[in-house]
Every structure is written in structure tokens, then in C-alpha cells.
C-alpha positions, 0 to 999 in steps of 0.5 A: 500499500503506498501513498497516492497524490491524485491531482483533479483535472476539473479543479485546474480548470477551475483555477485557470477559469478564476485566472481568467475571470480576474485577469479578463483582458490579459493573456495567460502565462501558466507557471508549470515550473518544478514540474508544475509546482510538484504535480507533474507535467504529463498531469496537468491537461487543462493549463495546456490551453493557457497562451504561454507556459513557462519553466525554470530548466531547459530539461522541463521545456524539454519535457512539457514539449511532449505534450503541447505545441504552445510557446514556452517561456524560458525564465532564466534565459540562456548563457551559452550558445548551446542552450540558445540553440536547444531552447530555440529548438524546442520553440521557447519564448527567452528571458533577457535578465543580464546583460551577459546575455545580450551578446549571445542573443544579438550574435545569433541570426535564428529567428527568436522571441525575446522577453526581457526582465526588470528590476524594479525593486526585487533585486533579485534577476533583471535589468536596471532601467538603463541596461534595458535602453541598452537592449533595446537600443542594440536589439534594433538592428536584429531582425531576428529578433521579436521582443514580446514583453517586457516583465517585472516581478513583485517582491511583496504581492502577497502582503497586499499592504506592503508599500513596495508593491505601489513603489515598484508597479510606478517603477514599471510603469515609469518605464518608456515601454509603451510599444512592448507588451507588459507583464507584472501580475503574479498569482497574488497580484492577480488577485489582490491588485488590477492595476498590475494586470498589463497584458500577461499574467503569469499566475503560479501557486493559484493554478493548484489551489493555493491561496498566496495570501495568509488566508485561505482563497474559497475561489480557488479548488485544491488540485492535489489530494495526498493520502496513504493507508492505515497500515495499523491501530493499536492502542497505548497505555496513559504515560506510553510514547510513540515513535523515536525521540519518545517527544509525546506520551499519552495522557490516558488510554489511547487508540492510535493510527499508523500511517504509511507516509514520511518524509522520504515519501514528502510529508514535512518531517518538522510537522508538529504534533496536533498536525491536522490528519482528515480520516474518515472525514473527521479531523485526527492529530499528528503525534510523535516525531514524523519518520522516514516512512511512517507518521502516528495519528490519535485516533480518539473515538473514531472508528477506523480499520486497516486500509481506510485513507488518510488525507494529509492535504487537499481536502476542503477541511485539510488545505496544505497552508494548515499543514505548511503552518504546523510545519513552520514552512509555505504550500509552495515547499510542501507541494514540491517535495512530493517525492518520486517514491509517492504514486501520481494519478489524474481524475477528472 
């Protein structure tokens, strides 16, 4: 009996439609990097209807090309001729975010499509405004190169009241790029900053049913249900402990279930005692340390049997964001950390 990740196609379609409703005048670039945020590129068919798909690695682009003919946006761009040739052959749009990439681009005779990324205040990847002007000036002479869009990225869009959002947006608006498409909105900005939608929006985490904000968003539907079977049920006496380190002891006689999932499957090792686990539509509590292959749960008065399904996240009663809070992390990390040991299936 194995841990199972079930990927809902209807939830993917629903969440993509939320993007369309929120930003009806923008084209959509679906973020499917990190193996579709851990959901597997071969199981996200509804997202392949977007205008573009974005990845962070050439290897991801190569895999994705098996499933779609849509343009693929290669977010880091390229830094050598071999990668440039491979990217063009795969039909990728290339992001240029550093002046060191410019000679590789302009010395090529191949036809290609560029996105120019500008740093408006996140201070990660991106050109300065003066570097952007340098690029645009040199690209004028390259008839084989089409600049599709100028883009930037918010640092704090998941905190709607953060002052840097307005500063970054104003900085972006001040760029002299009126002849080009513009793109700035991630999931948080799609849901909370209509003035940042521009020509292209770039949804990521919201596509997979996870809110980009500290509060959950009822408009979104969870895409991944992670579950595992109960392998054993036993009764322990008051004072007896469970698992490595004996960091949890029963205050009274307790019924416990041992479930076939652990940190080798991607369940967070640092999940605290009390982290909810859903069994037979009832929220139970994680007890003891998460081990490589197993977790333990206190059943209370719940009637359960060996083989019953325990849901770790991905249900209306148990969101991945909740488990993330109990584990001092974020939903993004949990979703992308589900391991190859877990069996993945798609359902309607």
C-alpha cells in the first residue's frame, strides 16, 4: 500500500478560469516550473490551454514539449550558444535579465522571441532601467529577434498593504516601453492588484488551488490530494510514548493509527504534534515525530480500520496551507517536495 497523490483535472480547469475571470483582458502564462509545482507535467492537461507556459530549466521545456505545441517561456534565459540552440529548437521564448546574455542573443542569426526582465525593486534577477535601454537600442538592428514583452516581478504582492508594491508598480509604469507588451502580475497580484494585470499575467500557486495570501481563498480548489493508508491500529496506555525521541506521551489510554507516509515521501519532518490528518471525514492529530516511512495519529473515539485512507492535504477540511503552518513552512515547499516514491494519478 502506497502513498498516493491524486491530481484533479476539474480543479485545474476551475482555477485557470478564476485567472480568466480576475484578469479578463490579459493573456495567461501558466507557471509550470518545478514539475508543475510538484503536480507532474504529464498530469496538468487543462493548463496546456493557456497562451504560454513557463519553466525554469531546459530539461523541463524538453519534457513539456511532449505534451503541448504552445510557446514555452524559459525564465532564466540562456548563457551559452548550445543552450540557445536547444531553446530555439524547442520553441522557447527566452527571458533576458542580465547584460551578459545580450551578446549571445544578438550574435545569433536564428529567429527568436525575447522577454526582457527589469528589476523594479526585488533585487533578484532583472535589468536596471538603463540596461533595459541598452538592450533595446542594440536589439533594434536585429531583425531576427522579436521582443514580445517587458516583465518584472513583485517582491511582496502576497502582502497587499506592503509599500513596496506601489513603489515597484510605479517604477514599472515609468519605463518607456509603451510599444511593448507588459507583464508583472503573479498569483497574488492577479487576485489583489488589478492595476498590475497589463497584457500578460503569470499565475503560479493559485493554479494549484493554494492561496498566495496568509488567508485561504475560497475561490480556488485544491488540485493535489495527498493520501496514504492506515497500516496498523493499536491501543497504548497512559504514559506510553510514540515514535523516535519519545516526544509525545499519552495522557490517557489512546487509540492510534500508523499511516504509510513519511519524510521520504515528502511529508514534512518538522510537522508538529497536533498537525491535522483527515481520516473518515474526521480531523485527527499527528503525534510523535514524523519518520522516514511512517506517521502516527491519535484516533480518539473515531472508528477506523487498516486500509482506510488518511488524507494529509488537499481536501475542503484540510488545506495544504494548514499543514504548512504546523510545519513552519509554506504550501509551495510541501507541494514541490512530494517525492518520486509517491504514486501520482489524474482524475476528472
